[in-house]
C-alpha positions as CSV (number, residue, x, y, z in Angstrom):
1,S,34.3,63.8,105.2
2,M,34.4,67.5,104.4
3,P,31.2,69.3,105.4
4,S,28.9,70.2,102.5
5,E,29.0,73.9,103.5
6,M,32.8,74.0,103.0
7,L,32.5,72.2,99.6
8,M,29.8,74.7,98.6
9,K,32.1,77.6,99.5
10,I,34.9,76.0,97.4
11,F,32.6,75.3,94.5
12,S,31.4,78.9,94.5
13,Y,34.8,80.0,93.2
14,L,34.8,77.6,90.2
15,D,33.8,78.5,86.7
16,A,31.0,76.7,84.8
17,E,33.3,74.2,83.0
18,S,35.0,73.2,86.2
19,L,31.7,72.8,88.0
20,L,30.4,70.5,85.2
21,S,33.7,68.4,85.4
22,I,33.7,68.1,89.2
23,G,30.0,67.0,89.1
24,C,31.1,63.8,87.3
25,M,33.1,62.7,90.3
26,N,30.2,61.2,92.4
27,K,26.6,61.6,93.3
28,R,27.3,64.0,96.2
29,F,29.6,66.3,94.1
30,Y,27.0,66.3,91.3
31,D,24.2,67.5,93.7
32,L,26.4,70.1,95.3
33,A,27.8,71.3,91.9
34,S,24.3,71.8,90.6
35,D,23.3,74.2,93.3
36,N,20.9,76.8,92.0
37,G,22.5,79.6,94.0
38,I,25.9,79.1,92.4
39,W,24.5,78.7,88.9
40,L,22.2,81.7,89.3
41,K,25.3,83.9,90.0
42,I,27.1,82.5,87.0
43,Y,24.0,83.0,84.8
44,S,23.6,86.6,85.9
45,M,27.2,87.5,85.4
46,C,27.2,86.0,81.9
47,F,23.9,87.1,80.4
48,H,23.0,90.4,81.9
49,P,23.7,93.5,79.7
50,K,27.1,95.1,80.0
51,R,27.2,98.2,82.3
52,T,29.7,100.2,84.1
53,R,31.7,98.4,86.8
54,W,29.8,99.7,89.9
55,K,26.4,99.4,88.1
56,M,27.2,95.9,87.1
57,K,28.0,94.9,90.7
58,S,24.8,96.6,91.9
59,R,22.7,94.9,89.3
60,Q,24.2,91.5,90.0
61,T,23.6,91.8,93.7
62,G,20.0,92.8,93.2
63,T,19.4,90.1,90.7
64,I,20.9,87.4,92.8
65,S,19.1,88.5,95.9
66,S,15.8,88.6,94.1
67,G,16.5,85.3,92.5
68,C,17.4,83.7,95.8
69,A,13.9,84.4,97.0
70,A,12.6,82.2,94.2
71,L,15.3,79.5,94.4
72,C,13.1,77.3,96.5
73,D,10.5,77.3,93.7
74,R,13.0,75.9,91.2
75,K,14.0,72.3,90.8
76,P,17.6,71.4,91.6
77,G,19.8,72.1,88.6
78,Y,17.4,74.5,87.0
79,W,19.8,77.4,86.6
80,K,22.6,75.1,85.4
81,K,20.4,73.7,82.6
82,K,19.2,77.2,81.7
83,Y,22.8,78.4,81.5
84,I,23.9,75.5,79.3
85,F,20.9,75.7,77.0
86,K,21.5,79.4,76.5
87,Q,25.2,79.0,75.8
88,I,24.4,76.3,73.2
89,A,21.8,78.5,71.6
90,A,24.2,81.4,71.4
91,V,26.8,79.2,69.6
92,K,24.2,77.8,67.2
93,T,23.1,81.3,66.4
94,K,26.7,82.3,65.4
95,V,27.1,79.1,63.4
96,M,23.8,79.7,61.5
97,R,24.9,83.2,60.6
98,L,28.0,81.7,59.0
99,V,26.4,78.8,57.1
100,K,23.5,81.0,55.8
101,P,25.5,82.7,52.9
102,V,25.4,80.3,49.9
103,D,27.9,80.0,47.1
104,P,26.0,80.6,43.9
105,C,28.2,78.0,42.1
106,S,27.7,75.1,44.4
107,G,24.4,76.1,46.1
108,L,26.1,75.3,49.5
109,P,27.4,77.4,52.4
110,Y,30.9,78.6,51.7
111,K,31.9,79.6,55.3
112,N,32.0,76.0,56.7
113,K,35.5,76.3,57.9
114,E,34.8,79.4,59.9
115,A,31.6,77.8,61.3
116,M,33.5,74.8,62.5
117,K,36.0,77.0,64.3
118,V,33.3,79.0,66.0
119,S,31.4,75.8,67.1
120,G,34.6,73.9,68.1
121,L,33.2,71.0,66.1
122,S,35.5,68.0,65.6
123,W,35.1,64.3,64.9
124,I,36.2,61.2,66.8
125,I,36.0,57.4,66.2
126,V,35.5,54.9,69.0
127,L,36.8,51.4,68.5
128,K,35.1,48.8,70.7
129,D,36.6,45.3,71.2
130,K,34.8,42.1,71.8
131,N,35.3,42.6,75.6
132,S,33.3,45.9,75.4
133,K,36.5,47.9,76.0
134,E,36.5,51.2,74.1
135,R,39.4,53.0,72.5
136,V,38.8,56.7,71.5
137,M,40.8,58.2,68.7
138,E,40.7,62.0,68.5
139,K,43.9,63.0,66.7
140,A,42.9,63.5,63.1
141,N,44.1,65.3,60.0
142,L,41.4,67.4,58.2
143,S,41.4,68.2,54.5
144,F,38.9,70.8,53.4
145,N,37.5,70.7,49.9
146,H,34.9,72.7,48.0
147,T,31.9,70.6,49.2
148,S,33.3,68.1,51.8
149,V,35.8,67.6,54.6
150,T,38.0,64.5,54.7
151,I,39.1,63.2,58.1
152,L,42.0,60.8,58.6
153,W,42.8,59.0,61.9
154,Y,46.0,56.9,62.5
155,S,48.2,55.8,65.3
156,T,51.1,53.4,65.8
157,D,49.3,51.4,68.5
158,L,45.9,50.7,67.0
159,P,44.1,47.6,68.3
160,C,44.3,44.4,66.2
161,L,41.4,44.0,63.8
162,D,40.7,40.5,65.1
163,V,39.7,41.7,68.6
164,L,37.5,44.6,67.4
165,S,33.7,44.4,67.1
166,T,32.4,47.8,66.2
167,L,33.5,51.2,65.0
168,K,31.5,54.4,65.7
169,L,31.9,57.8,64.1
170,Y,30.9,60.8,66.3
171,G,30.7,64.5,65.9
172,V,31.9,66.2,69.0
173,M,31.2,69.8,70.2
174,P,32.1,71.5,73.5
175,L,29.2,71.8,75.8
176,L,30.3,75.4,76.7
177,P,32.0,77.7,74.3
178,D,35.6,78.8,75.0
179,R,36.0,82.5,75.1
180,S,39.4,82.3,73.4
181,G,37.8,80.4,70.5
182,A,40.0,77.3,70.9
183,P,38.2,74.1,71.5
184,S,38.6,72.6,75.0
185,K,39.7,69.0,75.0
186,N,39.3,68.4,78.7
187,G,36.0,70.1,79.2
188,P,32.5,68.6,78.9
189,R,31.5,67.8,75.3
190,L,28.5,66.6,73.4
191,R,28.6,63.5,71.2
192,S,26.5,63.0,68.2
193,L,26.5,59.6,66.7
194,I,26.9,59.8,62.9
195,A,27.3,56.1,62.0
196,E,28.1,52.7,63.5
197,Y,29.8,49.9,61.7
198,H,30.4,46.2,62.6
199,L,33.9,45.0,61.9
200,A,33.2,41.3,62.0
201,N,34.4,39.7,58.7
202,L,35.5,43.1,57.4
203,T,37.6,41.8,54.6
204,E,34.9,39.4,53.3
205,S,31.8,41.7,53.6
206,S,33.3,45.1,52.6
207,V,34.2,46.4,49.2
208,V,37.9,46.8,48.2
209,I,38.4,50.3,46.8
210,G,42.0,50.0,46.0
211,A,45.5,49.1,47.2
212,D,49.2,49.9,47.0
213,K,52.3,48.1,48.1
214,L,51.5,48.6,51.8
215,V,47.8,48.9,52.4
216,Q,44.4,47.8,51.2
217,L,41.4,50.3,51.4
218,F,38.0,48.9,52.3
219,S,34.7,50.7,52.2
220,L,32.5,50.1,55.2
221,N,29.9,52.6,54.0
222,P,29.9,55.4,51.4
223,E,31.3,57.8,54.1
224,L,33.8,55.7,55.9
225,S,36.8,53.6,54.8
226,V,39.4,51.6,56.6
227,G,43.0,51.0,55.4
228,L,44.6,47.6,56.4
229,W,48.2,46.7,56.3
230,K,48.6,44.0,53.7
231,E,50.9,41.7,55.6
232,K,49.4,41.9,59.1
233,N,45.8,42.6,58.1
234,E,45.7,45.2,60.9
235,I,44.2,48.7,60.8
236,A,46.6,51.3,59.4
237,F,44.2,54.3,59.2
238,V,40.5,55.2,59.2
239,M,39.2,57.8,56.7
240,A,35.8,59.5,56.7
241,S,34.5,61.9,54.0
242,L,31.6,64.1,55.0
243,H,29.6,66.3,52.7
244,Y,29.0,69.8,53.9
245,Y,25.3,69.7,53.4
246,Q,23.6,68.8,56.7
247,L,27.1,68.4,58.2
248,F,26.3,70.4,61.3
249,E,22.9,68.8,61.9
250,R,24.3,65.2,61.7
251,S,27.4,66.2,63.8
252,T,25.6,68.0,66.6
253,L,21.9,67.1,66.7
254,G,22.2,63.4,67.3
255,S,22.7,61.7,70.7
256,A,25.5,59.5,71.9
257,T,23.4,56.4,71.1
258,V,20.9,57.4,68.4
259,Q,21.8,58.9,65.0
260,Y,20.2,62.2,63.9
261,A,17.2,61.5,61.7
262,L,16.8,63.7,58.7
263,P,13.4,65.5,58.5
264,P,11.0,64.4,55.8
265,N,11.1,66.2,52.5
266,K,8.6,69.0,51.9
267,R,6.9,68.3,48.6
268,E,7.3,70.9,45.9
269,L,5.0,71.4,42.9
270,D,6.3,71.6,39.4
271,D,4.0,73.7,37.2
272,V,5.9,73.0,34.0
273,D,4.5,70.7,31.3
274,P,5.3,67.1,32.5
275,E,6.3,66.3,29.0
276,Y,9.3,68.5,29.7
277,G,10.3,66.5,32.8
278,L,13.0,67.7,35.2
279,H,14.5,71.0,34.1
280,D,17.0,73.7,35.1
281,Y,18.9,71.5,37.5
282,L,22.5,72.1,38.7
283,L,25.2,69.5,39.2
284,H,28.3,70.2,41.2
285,V,31.0,67.5,40.9
286,D,34.3,67.5,42.9
287,M,37.1,64.9,42.3
288,H,40.0,65.0,44.7
289,G,42.7,62.9,46.3
290,R,42.1,64.1,49.9
291,S,44.7,66.8,49.7
292,C,44.8,67.7,46.0
293,D,41.9,68.7,43.6
294,Y,41.4,67.1,40.2
295,L,38.1,68.6,39.2
296,C,35.7,71.2,40.5
297,G,33.0,71.3,37.9
298,V,29.5,73.0,37.8
299,F,27.0,71.8,35.1
300,R,23.9,74.0,34.8
301,G,20.6,73.6,33.0
302,R,20.5,69.9,33.4
303,F,17.2,68.2,32.4
304,C,15.6,65.0,31.4
305,R,12.4,64.2,29.5
306,E,9.8,61.6,30.3
307,G,11.3,59.3,27.6
308,D,14.5,59.1,29.7
309,V,12.8,57.0,32.4
310,A,13.6,53.3,32.5
311,N,14.1,50.6,35.1
312,G,13.1,52.8,38.0
313,Y,15.6,55.6,37.2
314,L,15.5,59.0,35.4
315,R,18.6,59.4,33.3
316,L,20.3,62.8,33.2
317,T,23.2,63.0,30.8
318,V,25.8,65.6,31.9
319,V,28.7,64.7,29.6
320,S,28.0,62.7,26.4
321,L,30.4,60.5,24.5
322,E,29.2,61.9,21.2
323,D,29.6,65.6,22.1
324,E,33.4,66.0,22.3
325,T,33.1,69.7,23.0
326,K,31.8,68.9,26.5
327,H,34.5,66.5,27.4
328,V,36.4,67.4,30.6
329,P,40.2,67.0,30.9
330,L,41.8,65.9,34.2
331,P,45.6,66.5,34.1
332,G,47.8,63.9,35.7
333,T,47.1,60.6,37.3
334,L,44.3,60.1,39.9
335,S,45.2,58.7,43.3
336,L,44.1,58.9,46.9
337,S,46.8,59.9,49.4
338,W,47.1,58.4,52.9
339,E,49.6,58.6,55.8
340,T,50.4,57.3,59.2
341,D,53.0,58.2,61.8
342,V,55.7,56.4,59.9
343,F,54.5,55.8,56.3
344,K,52.8,57.7,53.5
345,G,51.4,56.4,50.2
346,N,49.1,56.9,47.3
347,I,46.5,54.4,46.1
348,E,46.3,54.8,42.4
349,D,43.1,54.7,40.3
350,C,41.2,55.8,43.4
351,Y,39.8,59.2,44.4
352,V,37.1,60.9,46.4
353,M,34.0,62.0,44.5
354,D,31.7,64.7,45.9
355,V,28.3,65.1,44.1
356,T,25.7,67.8,44.8
357,F,22.6,67.7,42.7
358,L,20.3,70.8,43.2
359,N,16.7,71.2,41.9
360,E,15.4,74.4,40.2
361,T,14.9,76.1,43.6
362,G,18.5,75.5,44.7
363,Y,17.7,72.7,47.2
364,P,20.0,69.7,47.1
365,L,18.0,66.6,46.1
366,W,21.1,64.4,46.3
367,H,24.5,64.8,47.9
368,F,27.3,62.5,48.9
369,S,31.0,62.3,49.4
370,T,32.7,58.9,49.0
371,P,35.9,57.3,47.9
372,V,35.6,55.5,44.5
373,R,37.8,53.4,42.3
374,M,38.4,53.3,38.6
375,E,38.2,50.0,36.7
376,L,39.5,49.2,33.3
377,S,36.7,48.7,30.8
378,S,36.7,46.3,27.9
379,K,34.9,48.8,25.7
380,A,37.0,50.1,22.8
381,S,37.2,53.8,22.0
382,C,35.1,55.0,19.1
383,L,36.5,58.5,19.1
384,Y,38.7,59.7,16.2
385,D,40.4,62.6,18.0
386,Y,42.0,60.6,20.7
387,R,42.3,57.0,21.6
388,G,43.2,55.1,24.7
389,P,42.0,52.7,27.4
390,I,38.7,53.6,29.0
391,Y,38.1,53.5,32.8
392,T,34.8,53.4,34.5
393,T,33.6,54.7,37.9
394,D,30.2,53.7,39.3
395,C,28.8,54.9,42.6
396,A,25.3,53.8,43.7
397,D,22.9,54.7,46.5
398,A,20.1,52.2,46.8
399,E,17.5,54.9,47.8
400,K,18.5,57.9,45.6
401,G,20.3,56.8,42.5
402,K,23.7,56.2,41.0
403,V,26.5,58.0,39.1
404,S,28.4,56.5,36.1
405,V,31.6,58.1,34.8
406,E,33.8,57.0,31.9
407,L,37.3,58.3,31.6
408,M,39.8,57.9,28.8
409,W,43.6,57.8,29.5
410,L,45.8,59.7,26.9
411,E,49.3,58.5,27.1
412,T,50.7,61.3,24.9
413,T,49.5,64.1,27.1
414,K,49.4,62.2,30.4
415,E,45.9,63.1,31.3
416,Y,42.4,61.6,31.7
417,I,39.4,62.8,29.7
418,I,35.9,62.5,31.1
419,V,34.0,61.3,28.0
420,S,30.8,60.4,29.8
421,L,29.0,61.4,33.0
422,V,25.5,60.2,33.6
423,L,23.2,60.5,36.7
424,Y,20.4,58.0,37.4
425,L,17.9,59.4,39.8
426,S,15.5,57.0,41.6
427,T,11.9,57.6,40.3
428,K,10.7,56.8,43.8
429,K,12.8,59.6,45.2
430,I,11.5,62.1,42.6
431,N,7.9,61.0,43.0
432,D,8.1,61.4,46.8
433,W,9.6,64.9,46.3
434,Y,7.2,66.3,43.7
435,G,4.1,64.1,44.2
436,T,4.4,63.0,40.5
437,N,4.2,59.6,38.9
438,Y,7.3,59.0,36.7
């Protein structure tokens, strides 16, 4: 029942974030809180050059008065949208400055942590039940590694798996930057859908990565895994592992309903004799247990010849069983740590693998971060220097390729040795990239 003139007077004292929040109350508040006169004043105070105090007031008054003459020519909400777009552009400019410097070892930006802090970027999961009721989980533990970030969500009152239908993973960024640098949890935010998963028949349709005495870990997708209590078959935690490359694009440029679509690859020409095949490639491999690192290895000068092509894949051998000088030791046992509000644990023979494969120009042809498991192989050791059981790890991507790792366990030294590491790149992917015909 309050007159619009009085509400407009009250709204004129609010800041941009409060105006956006109060505009969500109802249609009337939305229209009043989008008033061009209020937003032109906010825009002028924020984006005009800094001057002395009396000059600033004079300039603002002149700007607003001249702007008011043209307010009737602007659509409702024009200055609000212009203010928001300019704020978002300013944040993206700061982020791009941070992610531009590249680590010569990994070929990836090395200031990702600082960029996330500046942008206020975070991740949430939304659990939707069969009655379309949604449960948003924001509290998460972050573990930063060399080329990825691992995110863990858990709570003591998670919904029962039987009543859930879908799980969505979002990147979330504040619509307006906070001057203090701290992300605002109550202010308006942008959601970018990264992935959506259907939870029906989870235990039957998903891959079991590993288990300990309390939980089983299922892979819904290379990026996302769900831990279930063994006895109750209920969700204990949700874990996502996101590679740094294209992390900001996927987490900020999508919409709340549509995932961000990667741009098509720009073809590059290879002027080297095709008999020589792929050459001067770099492979960066990380193995970690979410909070502890087992391996951070860089392998340069990788290549394959035309004779290494078979069954739709190009084979690149990084570590060979025959060349013992290139074998890589991994001290200790490999496991993936997890935690909840009450319990903690380690899933043995399981770890997170981060792979970044860069071409001769330094552009990542293939990158992923995913939990993997080790399986005992029936193959006997043919090495004379050390003997022990052999474990294999295989990770496949239907579109780009697969990675095969063989590890040998040495009981005497209590360590694993990587005796074989082979990449299989999809010929279709390579042909699309270079316009060749392998």
